[in-house]
C-alpha positions as CSV (number, residue, x, y, z in Angstrom):
1,M,-1.1,-216.8,-29.1
2,K,2.5,-215.7,-28.4
3,K,4.6,-217.4,-25.8
4,R,5.3,-215.2,-22.8
5,I,8.9,-214.2,-22.2
6,T,10.4,-212.4,-19.2
7,I,13.4,-210.1,-19.5
8,I,15.1,-209.1,-16.2
9,K,17.5,-206.2,-16.0
10,V,19.7,-206.2,-12.9
11,G,22.1,-203.4,-12.0
12,G,25.7,-203.6,-10.8
13,A,24.8,-203.0,-7.1
14,I,22.9,-206.3,-7.0
15,V,25.4,-208.2,-9.2
16,E,28.3,-207.2,-6.9
17,D,26.6,-208.2,-3.7
18,E,27.1,-212.0,-3.1
19,A,23.9,-212.6,-1.1
20,Q,21.7,-210.5,-3.4
21,L,23.1,-212.1,-6.5
22,T,22.6,-215.6,-5.2
23,Q,19.0,-214.8,-4.3
24,L,18.4,-213.1,-7.7
25,L,19.7,-216.0,-9.7
26,H,17.7,-218.5,-7.7
27,D,14.5,-216.4,-8.3
28,F,15.5,-216.0,-12.0
29,S,15.8,-219.7,-12.4
30,A,12.3,-220.2,-10.9
31,I,10.7,-218.0,-13.6
32,E,8.6,-220.2,-15.9
33,G,9.1,-220.2,-19.6
34,P,11.7,-218.4,-21.8
35,K,13.7,-215.7,-20.1
36,V,16.6,-213.3,-20.6
37,L,18.9,-211.6,-18.1
38,V,20.5,-208.2,-18.8
39,H,23.2,-207.1,-16.3
40,G,25.2,-204.0,-15.4
41,G,28.5,-203.9,-13.6
42,G,29.6,-200.3,-13.4
43,R,30.9,-200.5,-9.8
44,R,33.1,-203.4,-10.6
45,A,34.4,-201.6,-13.7
46,T,35.2,-198.5,-11.6
47,A,37.0,-200.6,-9.0
48,I,39.2,-202.5,-11.5
49,A,39.9,-199.3,-13.5
50,S,41.2,-197.8,-10.3
51,K,43.5,-200.7,-9.6
52,L,44.9,-200.3,-13.1
53,G,45.4,-196.5,-12.6
54,I,42.6,-195.5,-15.0
55,E,40.4,-192.7,-13.8
56,S,36.6,-193.1,-14.1
57,K,34.9,-190.0,-15.4
58,M,31.1,-189.6,-15.2
59,V,28.8,-187.0,-16.6
60,N,25.1,-187.0,-15.4
61,G,25.6,-190.6,-14.2
62,R,27.0,-191.7,-17.6
63,R,30.5,-193.1,-17.9
64,I,32.9,-191.4,-20.3
65,T,34.5,-194.3,-22.1
66,D,37.9,-193.4,-23.6
67,A,40.1,-196.1,-25.1
68,P,41.6,-197.4,-21.8
69,M,38.2,-197.4,-20.1
70,L,36.7,-199.3,-23.1
71,E,39.3,-202.1,-22.5
72,V,38.2,-202.2,-18.8
73,V,34.5,-202.4,-19.5
74,T,34.9,-204.9,-22.2
75,M,36.9,-207.2,-19.9
76,V,34.6,-206.6,-16.9
77,Y,31.1,-206.6,-18.5
78,G,31.7,-209.1,-21.3
79,G,34.1,-211.3,-19.2
80,L,34.3,-211.2,-15.5
81,V,30.7,-210.3,-14.6
82,N,29.0,-212.0,-17.6
83,K,30.8,-215.3,-17.3
84,N,30.4,-215.5,-13.6
85,I,26.6,-215.2,-13.9
86,V,26.6,-217.8,-16.7
87,A,28.6,-220.3,-14.7
88,R,26.4,-219.7,-11.6
89,L,23.2,-220.3,-13.7
90,Q,24.6,-223.4,-15.2
91,A,25.2,-224.7,-11.7
92,I,21.4,-224.4,-10.9
93,G,20.2,-225.9,-14.2
94,I,19.8,-222.9,-16.5
95,N,21.4,-223.4,-19.9
96,A,22.8,-219.9,-20.2
97,L,24.8,-218.2,-22.9
98,G,26.6,-215.0,-22.4
99,L,26.3,-212.4,-25.1
100,T,27.5,-208.9,-26.1
101,G,25.8,-207.1,-28.9
102,A,28.6,-208.2,-31.2
103,D,27.6,-211.9,-30.7
104,I,25.3,-213.1,-33.5
105,N,25.1,-209.4,-34.4
106,C,22.2,-209.1,-32.0
107,L,22.7,-205.4,-31.0
108,L,24.1,-202.9,-33.6
109,S,24.9,-199.4,-32.5
110,H,26.5,-196.2,-33.6
111,K,29.0,-194.1,-31.6
112,R,27.2,-191.4,-29.7
113,P,27.9,-188.0,-31.3
114,V,29.3,-185.1,-29.3
115,K,26.4,-183.1,-27.9
116,D,26.4,-179.9,-25.8
117,G,30.2,-180.2,-25.7
118,I,30.2,-183.6,-24.1
119,D,32.1,-186.4,-25.8
120,Y,31.2,-189.7,-24.2
121,G,33.8,-191.6,-26.2
122,F,33.2,-195.2,-27.1
123,V,29.5,-195.2,-26.1
124,G,26.9,-196.8,-28.3
125,D,23.3,-195.8,-29.1
126,V,21.4,-198.8,-30.3
127,E,20.3,-198.8,-34.0
128,S,18.8,-202.3,-34.3
129,V,18.2,-205.6,-32.6
130,D,18.2,-208.9,-34.3
131,G,15.2,-210.3,-32.5
132,K,14.8,-213.1,-34.9
133,A,18.3,-214.4,-34.1
134,L,17.7,-214.1,-30.3
135,A,14.4,-215.9,-30.6
136,A,16.0,-218.7,-32.5
137,L,18.5,-219.2,-29.6
138,I,15.7,-219.0,-27.1
139,E,13.6,-221.6,-28.9
140,Q,16.5,-224.0,-28.5
141,G,16.2,-223.7,-24.7
142,I,19.1,-221.3,-24.3
143,T,18.8,-218.4,-21.9
144,P,20.7,-215.3,-23.1
145,I,22.7,-213.4,-20.5
146,M,23.4,-210.0,-22.0
147,A,26.3,-207.7,-21.1
148,P,26.0,-203.9,-21.6
149,L,28.2,-203.9,-24.7
150,T,27.2,-203.4,-28.4
151,H,29.1,-203.0,-31.6
152,D,29.1,-200.7,-34.6
153,G,29.5,-203.3,-37.4
154,M,32.9,-201.9,-38.2
155,G,34.9,-203.9,-35.7
156,N,34.4,-201.7,-32.7
157,I,32.9,-202.6,-29.3
158,L,30.8,-199.8,-27.7
159,N,29.8,-199.3,-24.0
160,T,26.0,-199.2,-23.9
161,N,23.7,-198.4,-21.0
162,A,22.2,-201.7,-19.6
163,D,18.7,-200.2,-19.1
164,T,18.8,-199.3,-22.8
165,I,20.0,-202.8,-23.7
166,A,17.1,-204.3,-21.8
167,A,14.5,-202.0,-23.4
168,E,15.9,-202.5,-26.9
169,T,16.1,-206.3,-26.4
170,A,12.4,-206.3,-25.3
171,K,11.4,-204.3,-28.4
172,G,13.3,-206.7,-30.6
173,L,11.6,-209.8,-29.1
174,A,8.1,-208.2,-29.0
175,P,7.1,-209.5,-32.5
176,Y,7.8,-213.0,-31.4
177,Y,6.7,-213.1,-27.7
178,D,4.4,-211.5,-25.2
179,V,7.2,-209.6,-23.4
180,T,7.4,-208.7,-19.7
181,L,10.4,-206.4,-18.9
182,I,11.3,-206.1,-15.3
183,Y,13.9,-203.5,-14.1
184,C,15.0,-204.5,-10.6
185,F,17.2,-202.5,-8.2
186,E,17.5,-201.7,-4.5
187,K,14.1,-200.0,-4.0
188,N,10.5,-201.4,-3.9
189,G,9.7,-199.4,-7.1
190,V,9.4,-195.8,-8.1
191,L,8.9,-193.9,-4.8
192,A,6.8,-190.9,-4.2
193,N,9.0,-190.1,-1.2
194,P,12.7,-191.3,-1.5
195,D,12.9,-191.6,2.3
196,D,9.9,-193.9,2.5
197,D,10.5,-197.3,0.9
198,N,6.7,-198.1,1.1
199,S,5.7,-195.0,-0.9
200,V,5.7,-197.0,-4.2
201,I,3.8,-195.3,-7.1
202,P,1.8,-198.3,-8.4
203,L,1.3,-197.0,-12.0
204,I,3.0,-194.5,-14.2
205,T,1.8,-193.4,-17.7
206,H,3.3,-190.9,-20.1
207,S,1.3,-188.1,-18.6
208,D,2.1,-189.2,-15.1
209,F,5.8,-189.3,-16.0
210,E,5.8,-185.7,-17.3
211,R,4.1,-184.5,-14.1
212,L,6.4,-186.4,-11.8
213,V,9.5,-185.1,-13.5
214,A,8.2,-181.5,-13.4
215,D,7.5,-181.7,-9.7
216,G,10.8,-183.4,-8.9
217,T,9.4,-186.7,-7.7
218,V,11.2,-188.5,-10.4
219,A,14.8,-187.3,-10.9
220,G,18.3,-188.5,-11.6
221,G,18.9,-192.0,-13.0
222,M,15.2,-192.8,-12.6
223,I,14.3,-190.5,-15.5
224,P,16.2,-192.4,-18.3
225,K,15.0,-195.7,-16.7
226,I,11.3,-194.7,-17.1
227,Q,12.0,-193.2,-20.5
228,N,13.4,-196.6,-21.6
229,A,10.3,-198.3,-20.1
230,L,7.8,-196.0,-21.9
231,S,9.7,-196.4,-25.2
232,A,9.5,-200.2,-24.8
233,I,5.7,-200.0,-24.2
234,D,5.3,-197.7,-27.2
235,A,7.1,-200.3,-29.3
236,G,4.8,-203.2,-28.4
237,V,6.2,-204.6,-25.1
238,E,3.2,-205.8,-23.1
239,R,4.3,-204.7,-19.6
240,V,7.2,-203.1,-17.8
241,I,7.7,-203.2,-14.1
242,I,10.2,-201.4,-11.9
243,T,10.7,-203.3,-8.6
244,K,13.1,-204.6,-6.0
245,A,15.6,-207.3,-6.8
246,N,13.9,-209.8,-4.5
247,A,10.5,-209.3,-6.2
248,I,11.1,-210.3,-9.8
249,D,7.9,-212.4,-9.9
250,G,6.2,-209.2,-11.3
251,K,3.6,-209.0,-8.5
252,S,4.7,-205.8,-6.9
253,G,6.5,-202.6,-7.8
254,T,5.7,-199.8,-10.3
255,M,3.9,-200.7,-13.5
256,I,4.7,-198.6,-16.6
257,K,1.8,-198.2,-19.1
258,E,0.9,-196.0,-22.1
């Protein structure tokens, strides 16, 4: 029987709120067994870019990453945000190690091609995950803290969506562990009514997802999040849950299944 591992993905809104981050790291440290934390940090990157006089450009919620912005996200995601989380976890007894995709070659990507006239710049689409290398670290009692950066194998760092990093990491570890992937954010789960925090949809399958997108219940950034979740399930991840940041015990929220 495989060991169980929990992968938590937390967005920038939580990471950049002191009270929520403190609670999240406390709850994360309480999770039994091996675990991985994947974080965002987009709001911090936007703020620091603005201070440096660098304009943030977004298309459909995705950041256009030109050369100056790549420098910002590399510093913010791989440095400021990642190392702050690592230090905070060390202080509460978690032996954490901050990683980008370039570290131990754990996440290899290619630069996203221009599509429909949109050039996202230095943005990576994941090609492969070295789950064996990550598992070897984890078996030494190390907790990976993964920044949303990958590399192309030719010396270039690439900005990569954190939800995708979480899903691909879960897939890469699925041969070695019974994987639970939890996406946590500000809401209680996927909501049937965006104005009612209690209208959580308890279960979403492939067919449910198509229907919910068609009728507009699921829209915006929730679409790629659920697509990533379904992709992870299809690749052998045991369970995916979308829930609130203060409920990462996996007992509530929206379960994603085949």
